[in-house]
Each structure stands twice: as structure tokens, then as C-alpha cells.
N, C-alpha and C positions, 0 to 999 in steps of 0.2 A: 517498605515493600517496593519491589521493582515496578516500573511503569511500562505500558505499551503505547507507543505513539504510532498512529495509523495515518500515513500520508494519503491525501486525496487530490487528484488533479490529472489533467489530460497529459498525454505525452509531450515532452519538451517544455514542461512548466517549471522545472528545477527541483523535482523531488529527489532524484538520485544525487545531484550535486549537494543539496542540503543534507541528505542522509549521510553521505560519506563524510562530510565535514563535521556533522553532529557526533558521529562515532569517535572522531579524533579529538573532540573538544572536551571530553570528560572521561572519568574512569568508569569501568563496568558498563560499557555501552556496546551494543552490537546491532547489526543491520541484517535484515532478511529481505531478499529481492526475488520475486517470482521469475523475472526475466533471467536472472543469473542461475537460478535453479534449473530452468528449462535448458539453458546453454550447457551447464555443467553436466547434467544427468542425461539429456537427450541430444545435445548438440544442435538444437534448433531454437528459433525464436517463437514459433507457434506450431500448431498441428501435432501436439504430443498428448500424452495422458495427463490431462489437467487435474484429474482426481489425485494422481500420484504427486503432482506438483503441490497441490493443496495439503496433502498429508505431510510432505516433507517440510513445507512452510510452517505448518502448525507444530511439527516436532521440533523445529529449530526455535520457534517462539517459546514453547513449553520448556525446553531444556535451558534456554537462556534465562527465563524468569526463575526457574527453580534453582539456578546457580547464582541468583542475585544480580543479574544484568537487566538494565533497561533495554528494551528492544524497540527499534524503529522498523516499521513495515513499509518498505519502499515499493509501492505498486500504485496503479491508478485508483483502485478501490472505488470505482464509479458505480458498478452494478450493485444496486441496493440490497438485493437478496444475498449476494456474496458478502457484502459489507456487514450486513446484520449477522450473518453466520460467523464472521470473523470476530465481531464485537461480542457476541454471545460466548464464543470459545474463550476469548480473553477474559471475560467477566468471571469465568470459572477458575481462573488462575491468579487473579489479583484480589487484594483484600477489599478495596473500595472501587466503585465504578469511576471515581474521579482519577484513578490510576490508569484509565484508558483515555487517551487524548486523540481527538481527530484533528489532523493538521491539514487545513485546506491550502492549496497552492494556486491562488488566483493568478491568471495571466490572460491578457487579451489574446483572442484566437489568432489574429494576424501575427502577433509576436511568437506564439507557439509554432505556427506554420513556418515562420522564418527560421527559428532555431532548429526545427525538425529537418529542414532542407540542408542544414549545415552539419548534421550528425552523420556518423558512420552507419548507424542502424536507423534507416528512415522508415517511419510509419506512414502508410498511405494517407493522403490528405483527407479522403472521405471518412476514414476511421476516426481521425482527430476531430473532424467536424461533428460527427455523430456523438462521439464521447463528450464533446463540449456541450451539446444540447442536453444529453442525459445528466451531466453533472449540474447544469443550471437548474434542473428540476429537483435536485436532491441535496444541494450544497448546504442548506440550512438545517439538515437533520442533526440531531444530537445523539449522544450515546444512549440516553434514556429512550428517545424515539425509536432507535434501532432495536433496543432490547424488548420493546413492547410490540414490535411487528410480528405478525403471524404470516407464515407462508405455507 
């Protein structure tokens, strides 16, 4: 059965670089990226219909899994409620919860800020700092922890 890999990390930690390489390194692999959905559908980096972005992201994941692809979800996945919802969704599409893999991308904050400053699409520094704190509080959550959460 196909797997779902869920990246977790602050902007500029290497998620997209890893995800793009992962897709090329094996057969039947695909990547879904919320940032690229926003750009492709709405032509913006933020400030659009996030519910629609989520529906499209889930549709891509579903179609990939049903067609035998392993899917990597290239997004920060820091918001615990959002992450738990994504894990619950994925758990309904795979045979075993072990087919859902959380991929943390640890990076020192200073390094992420340095990388961010060199990118074309710069994320505001205060956003990265806030996300780093939020991730620190939830980085050790497991798939089972997320499945048990009630919101």
C-alpha cells in the first residue's frame, strides 16, 4: 500500500528541496505543495481561500494514493489542529497507520533565517520565529498522538 509522508518544519528548513529530490529518487512518487497550489490556482502566496487549498491538497493526496503513488506533503504542518486533521484524513486512505510518516526537518533558527533571506520568496522573519516556537512545542507528537486528539 502507498505511504503518506508529511513534512514538518519552519520555512527555509529544506522541506521543498528534500521533497523534490525524493520524488525523483524512486518510482510511483508524487509531491503536493500548498504553496504551489496557492500560486497555481489563485496566483498568490497567501490571502486566498485556504479551505479550497485544503480541499485541492486532499484531492491530490487521495488520487495519488488510490493510483498507487507514495505522496509527500510539502508544507510546514506546524499547526497541530491542521496536522491532526491531515493525519486523520490520511489514516482513512492507508491500510496501516505506519504508512503515515511524519518527517521533521530540524534546523537552527539562525540558519533558516539566513536561507530565507537568500530566497526569491521571503517569509517575514517574525513569522518564521513564531513558527519555530510553535514547532518546538509539538515536534515530538506521533501519528498516534495526533489521531487521539480531540478538537
